[in-house]
Structures are given as C-alpha cells and as structure tokens.
C-alpha positions in Angstrom: 95.8 105.4 121.1 93.3 107.5 119.6 92.4 106.8 115.7 93.1 109.5 113.5 89.9 110.6 111.8 89.5 109.7 108.0 90.2 112.5 105.2 87.5 113.4 103.0 88.1 114.0 99.2 88.0 117.2 98.5 87.3 116.8 94.5 84.3 117.7 92.9 81.9 115.9 91.0 78.7 116.8 89.3 75.9 116.4 91.6 73.6 113.4 91.0 70.5 115.0 92.3 68.0 115.4 89.4 66.5 118.5 90.1 69.6 120.5 90.7 72.7 121.4 89.3 76.6 122.3 89.9 78.8 120.4 91.9 79.4 118.7 94.9 82.3 117.6 96.9 83.4 114.0 96.2 82.2 112.2 99.4 85.0 109.1 98.8 88.0 108.2 101.4 91.0 110.2 100.8 94.5 108.7 99.5 96.4 111.6 98.7 97.7 114.9 100.1 98.6 117.2 97.4 99.0 121.1 98.2 97.5 120.6 101.5 94.5 119.2 100.1 93.0 115.6 99.9 92.1 113.9 97.5 90.8 110.4 96.4 92.2 108.1 93.5 89.7 109.5 91.4 90.3 113.3 91.8 94.3 112.9 92.4 95.1 116.1 90.3 99.0 113.9 88.9 97.1 111.1 88.0 94.5 113.5 86.2 97.4 115.2 85.0 99.1 111.9 83.6 96.0 110.5 82.4 95.8 114.3 80.0 99.5 114.0 78.9 98.9 110.5 77.5 95.6 111.5 75.7 97.1 114.1 74.2 100.0 112.6 72.9 97.9 110.0 71.5 95.8 113.1 69.5 99.1 114.7 68.4 100.4 111.7 66.6 97.3 110.6 65.3 97.0 114.7 64.0 100.7 114.4 62.6 99.8 111.3 60.9 96.6 112.7 59.1 98.5 115.9 58.4 101.4 114.1 56.7 98.8 112.2 54.8 97.0 115.7 53.5 100.5 117.1 52.8 101.2 113.7 50.7 98.2 114.0 49.0 98.1 117.4 48.1 102.0 116.4 46.7 100.5 114.0 44.6 97.6 115.9 43.1 100.3 119.1 42.2 102.4 116.5 40.6 99.7 114.7 38.3 98.5 118.6 37.4 101.9 118.9 35.9 102.3 115.6 34.3 98.6 116.0 33.0 99.4 119.8 31.5 103.0 118.4 30.6 101.6 115.9 28.5 99.1 117.3 26.8 101.4 120.9 25.6 103.6 118.0 24.2 101.2 115.5 22.3 98.5 117.9 21.7 100.0 121.3 21.3 100.1 123.7 23.3 97.2 126.2 22.0 95.0 123.5 22.1 95.1 123.2 26.1 93.5 125.8 28.1 95.7 126.1 31.8 92.8 127.9 33.5 90.9 125.2 33.1 92.9 122.7 34.9 94.7 121.2 32.0 91.7 119.8 30.1 92.0 120.0 26.2 89.7 122.6 24.9 87.2 121.6 22.1 88.1 123.2 18.6 
C-alpha cells in the first residue's frame, strides 16, 4: 500500500528573512481542507473567523459599557447644571444669574 503524500499548508506567513519583505507559504503539515485548499491549525480560516468573532464581541461589550458610562456622565452633568441654575435663580435672584456663563453668579 502506497503512502499518500502529506499536504502542506497553503496559508501565508510573513517572511522571516532579514532582508526580504513579503509573504511566504506556511509550510506546516496541513490538517484541514477548506474550499479545496489545505491549511494547518494556525491558518484554518474557520478557526481564524471564530477567534475574530469572539474578539469582536468582547470589544463590542467594552464599547457599549464605555458608551453607557459616557451617556450617564453627560446626563449627570446636565442634571447638575439644571439644579445649579434653578437654585441660583430661586435663592440669589434671576437678575444676578448670568445664564451664558454656566450658571455662575455675577459680581455686582
């Protein structure tokens, strides 16, 4: 019985030669056939896609959390500004409050 030749990975890797640039074929023994091409475990397109999807979900959660914190800070700031101007208008007097200077009291 004849041994079948081992397939080599058709994925690309960055060339490790010092004075060359570009990409070269991986050369590892292939273990996965995808769309008629053979890939090793490192360059398997389905594995790469799955890892990228997990990474994207992690970053989406992180961005959603920071966006919620930003929205909350803006709402708190606007609420505090409203309280400051209402307090000053009722306790100091409307004519002394300069609304264009963020609710600060003008000096007479």
